[in-house]
C-alpha positions in Angstrom: -13.8 -12.0 13.0 -16.2 -9.4 11.8 -15.6 -7.6 8.5 -15.1 -4.4 10.5 -11.9 -3.0 8.9 -11.3 -0.9 12.0 -9.7 -4.1 13.3 -6.9 -3.6 10.8 -4.7 -0.5 11.1 -2.6 0.4 8.0 0.2 3.0 8.4 2.1 4.3 5.4 5.3 6.2 5.0 6.7 7.4 1.7 10.1 8.4 0.5 11.2 10.1 -2.7 14.1 8.2 -4.3 16.1 11.0 -5.9 18.9 8.7 -7.0 16.5 6.5 -9.0 14.5 9.4 -10.4 15.2 11.2 -13.7 13.0 14.3 -14.0 14.3 15.0 -17.5 12.7 11.7 -18.6 9.5 12.1 -16.5 10.6 9.4 -14.1 9.9 9.9 -10.4 10.6 6.9 -8.1 9.2 6.5 -4.6 9.5 3.9 -1.9 6.6 3.3 0.5 6.7 1.3 3.8 3.4 -0.1 5.0 2.8 -1.3 8.5 -0.3 -3.5 8.9 -1.5 -4.2 12.5 -4.1 -6.7 13.4 -6.3 -5.4 16.2 -8.8 -8.2 15.9 -9.1 -11.6 17.7 -8.2 -13.9 14.8 -5.1 -14.4 12.7 -5.5 -12.9 9.3 -3.7 -13.6 6.0 -3.1 -10.9 3.4 -4.1 -12.8 0.2 -4.3 -10.1 -2.5 -3.5 -6.5 -3.2 -5.1 -3.9 -5.4 -3.4 -0.6 -6.1 -4.6 2.4 -8.1 -1.6 4.7 -8.8 -2.5 8.1 -10.3 0.0 10.7 -11.6 -0.6 14.4 -11.9 -1.7 13.9 -15.5 -4.5 11.6 -14.4 -2.7 8.6 -15.8 -3.9 5.6 -13.8 -2.0 2.4 -13.3 -3.9 -0.5 -11.6 -1.8 -3.2 -9.9 -3.6 -6.4 -8.8 -1.7 -9.4 -7.5 -1.2 -12.1 -4.9 0.1 -10.9 -1.5 2.8 -8.3 -1.2 6.5 -8.5 -1.9 6.2 -12.2 -2.9 4.5 -13.1 0.4 1.1 -13.8 1.8 1.8 -12.9 5.4 -0.2 -14.2 8.3 -0.7 -11.6 11.0 -1.7 -12.9 14.5 -3.9 -10.8 16.8 -1.9 -7.9 18.3 0.9 -8.3 15.8 2.1 -6.3 12.8 3.6 -7.0 9.4 5.8 -4.4 7.7 7.1 -4.3 4.1 8.6 -1.8 1.7 8.0 -1.6 -2.0 8.1 1.1 -4.7 6.3 2.9 -7.4 7.5 4.9 -10.4 5.3 7.6 -11.9 5.6 10.1 -14.8 5.0 13.3 -12.8 6.5 14.9 -9.8 3.3 14.4 -7.7 0.9 11.5 -7.6 -1.3 9.4 -5.3 -1.8 5.7 -4.4 -4.8 4.0 -2.9 -6.2 0.6 -2.9 -7.1 -2.4 -0.7 -5.9 -5.7 0.6 -8.0 -8.8 0.5 -7.7 -10.5 3.9 -8.6 -14.0 4.9 -9.5 -14.6 8.6 -9.0 -17.9 10.4 -12.7 -18.5 10.2 -12.6 -18.6 6.4 -14.2 -15.2 6.0 -12.6 -12.8 3.5 -12.9 -9.0 3.7 -11.4 -5.9 2.1 -9.1 -3.7 4.1 -9.2 -0.3 2.3 -6.0 1.7 1.9 -6.8 5.5 1.8 -5.1 7.6 -0.8 -1.6 8.8 0.1 0.7 11.3 -1.6 3.7 10.5 -3.7 5.8 13.7 -3.9 9.4 14.9 -3.4 9.6 17.0 -0.2 10.4 20.2 -2.3 7.1 19.8 -4.2 4.9 19.8 -1.1 3.6 23.3 -0.4 
């Protein structure tokens, strides 16, 4: 497999969790669902994640860890893996971005970038 990350498609959907948020205490909770599709010719394994979560006060939290949601999923060619996780930030609006470290069957590792996406309640988006 080449390190061409166009072979990996990452789709993200976010949801504001009003019932878990407390604006009076600067607590805004979000769920995000990520769908990772392997358009390559080799099975890949998601080994590590790196997130950069930034709130509207430019407070940055870095999250680096093994796999996602307690797993290191293997994704065969033409298949997808989907998971849902969450983030809590101190402002109504923020962003997340990062990357996954992937391991191909050939033993090659590569980074699959995750472009910045918005964390915001629907009423805050203008």
